[in-house]
FISE-682737 format. One record per residue (C-alpha): x, y, z; residue in three letters; residue number from 1. Coordinates in Angstrom, 3 decimals. Example, Ala and Ser with C-alpha at 12.3 -4.5 7.8 and 13.67 -1.06 7.14 Angstrom:
<padrens>
+----------+----------+----------+------+------+
|        X |        Y |        Z | resn | resi |
+----------+----------+----------+------+------+
|   12.300 |   -4.500 |    7.800 |  ALA |    1 |
|   13.670 |   -1.060 |    7.140 |  SER |    2 |
+----------+----------+----------+------+------+
</padrens>
This chain:
<padrens>
+----------+----------+----------+------+------+
|        X |        Y |        Z | resn | resi |
+----------+----------+----------+------+------+
|    0.437 |   -0.031 |    0.677 |  UNK |    1 |
|    1.530 |    3.276 |   -1.326 |  UNK |    2 |
|    0.377 |    6.444 |    1.640 |  UNK |    3 |
|   -0.774 |    8.242 |   -1.769 |  UNK |    4 |
|   -3.717 |    6.115 |   -1.673 |  UNK |    5 |
|   -5.267 |    7.315 |    1.766 |  UNK |    6 |
|   -6.998 |   10.126 |    0.201 |  UNK |    7 |
|  -10.036 |   10.256 |    2.568 |  UNK |    8 |
|  -10.157 |   11.806 |    5.445 |  UNK |    9 |
|  -11.761 |   10.017 |    8.290 |  UNK |   10 |
|  -12.253 |   10.469 |   12.343 |  UNK |   11 |
|  -12.128 |    7.559 |   14.854 |  UNK |   12 |
|  -14.518 |    7.513 |   17.360 |  UNK |   13 |
|  -14.191 |    5.570 |   20.584 |  UNK |   14 |
|  -17.653 |    4.791 |   22.758 |  UNK |   15 |
|  -18.332 |    6.195 |   26.100 |  UNK |   16 |
|  -21.216 |    6.817 |   28.505 |  UNK |   17 |
|  -22.943 |    9.933 |   29.434 |  UNK |   18 |
|  -26.024 |   11.073 |   31.127 |  UNK |   19 |
|  -28.768 |   12.806 |   29.021 |  UNK |   20 |
|  -30.922 |   15.399 |   30.944 |  UNK |   21 |
|  -33.392 |   13.369 |   31.974 |  UNK |   22 |
|  -30.593 |   10.958 |   33.437 |  UNK |   23 |
|  -30.603 |    8.239 |   31.364 |  UNK |   24 |
|  -27.145 |    7.006 |   30.858 |  UNK |   25 |
|  -26.892 |    6.900 |   26.630 |  UNK |   26 |
|  -24.097 |    5.709 |   24.654 |  UNK |   27 |
|  -21.800 |    8.717 |   23.071 |  UNK |   28 |
|  -19.137 |    8.530 |   20.785 |  UNK |   29 |
|  -15.181 |   10.730 |   21.056 |  UNK |   30 |
|  -13.189 |   11.262 |   18.189 |  UNK |   31 |
|   -9.762 |   10.054 |   19.237 |  UNK |   32 |
|   -7.845 |   10.813 |   15.705 |  UNK |   33 |
|   -8.746 |   11.983 |   12.518 |  UNK |   34 |
|   -6.500 |   10.016 |    9.824 |  UNK |   35 |
|   -5.664 |    9.859 |    5.733 |  UNK |   36 |
|   -7.971 |    6.628 |    4.845 |  UNK |   37 |
|   -8.524 |    4.448 |    1.624 |  UNK |   38 |
|  -11.843 |    3.682 |    1.513 |  UNK |   39 |
|  -13.537 |    0.417 |   -0.726 |  UNK |   40 |
|  -16.217 |   -1.703 |   -0.907 |  UNK |   41 |
|  -16.012 |   -5.345 |   -0.536 |  UNK |   42 |
|  -17.072 |   -7.464 |   -4.021 |  UNK |   43 |
|  -17.673 |  -11.371 |   -4.407 |  UNK |   44 |
|  -15.556 |  -13.586 |   -2.353 |  UNK |   45 |
|  -14.115 |  -10.698 |   -0.261 |  UNK |   46 |
|  -18.020 |  -10.098 |    1.567 |  UNK |   47 |
|  -19.097 |  -13.531 |    1.774 |  UNK |   48 |
|  -15.922 |  -14.104 |    3.886 |  UNK |   49 |
|  -16.516 |  -11.305 |    5.732 |  UNK |   50 |
|  -19.494 |  -13.337 |    6.758 |  UNK |   51 |
|  -21.954 |  -10.260 |    4.390 |  UNK |   52 |
|  -25.385 |  -10.293 |    5.444 |  UNK |   53 |
|  -28.550 |   -9.052 |    3.630 |  UNK |   54 |
|  -28.741 |   -5.425 |    4.032 |  UNK |   55 |
|  -25.495 |   -4.495 |    5.266 |  UNK |   56 |
|  -22.682 |   -2.904 |    2.661 |  UNK |   57 |
|  -19.317 |   -3.845 |    4.068 |  UNK |   58 |
|  -16.286 |   -1.971 |    3.041 |  UNK |   59 |
|  -12.413 |   -2.279 |    3.765 |  UNK |   60 |
|  -10.890 |    0.757 |    5.156 |  UNK |   61 |
|   -6.788 |    1.055 |    5.058 |  UNK |   62 |
|   -5.205 |    3.152 |    7.457 |  UNK |   63 |
|   -1.885 |    3.796 |    8.546 |  UNK |   64 |
|   -0.707 |    1.715 |   11.613 |  UNK |   65 |
|   -2.519 |    3.057 |   14.746 |  UNK |   66 |
|   -2.676 |    0.047 |   18.088 |  UNK |   67 |
|   -5.632 |    2.240 |   19.434 |  UNK |   68 |
|   -7.821 |    1.048 |   16.793 |  UNK |   69 |
|  -10.435 |   -1.809 |   18.022 |  UNK |   70 |
|  -14.170 |   -3.279 |   17.335 |  UNK |   71 |
|  -15.658 |   -1.303 |   19.728 |  UNK |   72 |
|  -14.723 |    1.917 |   17.831 |  UNK |   73 |
|  -16.565 |    3.493 |   14.569 |  UNK |   74 |
|  -15.485 |    5.883 |   11.875 |  UNK |   75 |
|  -16.746 |    8.883 |   10.466 |  UNK |   76 |
|  -16.487 |   10.211 |    6.905 |  UNK |   77 |
|  -18.629 |   12.947 |    6.183 |  UNK |   78 |
|  -21.852 |   11.838 |    6.377 |  UNK |   79 |
|  -21.319 |    7.935 |    6.664 |  UNK |   80 |
|  -20.685 |    6.421 |    9.842 |  UNK |   81 |
|  -18.845 |    2.637 |    9.950 |  UNK |   82 |
|  -18.671 |    0.057 |   12.619 |  UNK |   83 |
|  -15.341 |   -1.630 |   13.050 |  UNK |   84 |
|  -16.110 |   -5.517 |   12.611 |  UNK |   85 |
|  -12.156 |   -6.303 |   12.724 |  UNK |   86 |
|   -8.993 |   -4.422 |   12.471 |  UNK |   87 |
|   -6.065 |   -6.453 |   11.270 |  UNK |   88 |
|   -2.250 |   -5.467 |   11.218 |  UNK |   89 |
|   -1.967 |   -5.345 |    7.228 |  UNK |   90 |
|    1.649 |   -7.682 |    6.096 |  UNK |   91 |
|    1.961 |   -7.772 |   10.251 |  UNK |   92 |
|    4.147 |   -4.677 |    9.729 |  UNK |   93 |
|    2.914 |   -1.852 |   11.792 |  UNK |   94 |
|    2.592 |   -0.100 |    9.378 |  UNK |   95 |
|   -0.608 |   -0.300 |    7.612 |  UNK |   96 |
|   -4.384 |   -1.921 |    9.339 |  UNK |   97 |
|   -6.869 |   -3.009 |    7.247 |  UNK |   98 |
|  -10.432 |   -2.250 |    8.620 |  UNK |   99 |
|  -13.049 |   -4.054 |    7.562 |  UNK |  100 |
|  -16.127 |   -2.212 |    8.572 |  UNK |  101 |
|  -20.176 |   -2.196 |    7.844 |  UNK |  102 |
|  -21.824 |    0.745 |    7.427 |  UNK |  103 |
|  -24.621 |    2.247 |    9.561 |  UNK |  104 |
|  -27.706 |    3.327 |    7.424 |  UNK |  105 |
+----------+----------+----------+------+------+
</padrens>
């Protein structure tokens, strides 16, 4: 992967809890990093391997390696939001990570 292919600016967000005005505990997301990424839809065998289910859009998002990324995180890109399903160290070199994500619609 060449760094020049990372052309989309995304926000990495972690989950947290907060209290609403009525005292209820609600789930909130906080941006902990803004990074460059490559976003590609998964097709064919890749989607089947990712256990694609009807009605879900699967994407492969590549970013520079970040040890903080985990499967509880989500990604914000413009008006779109993605859940991280898998975070793999690309080629086990701690240079790039491939994130398998589903789009929240």
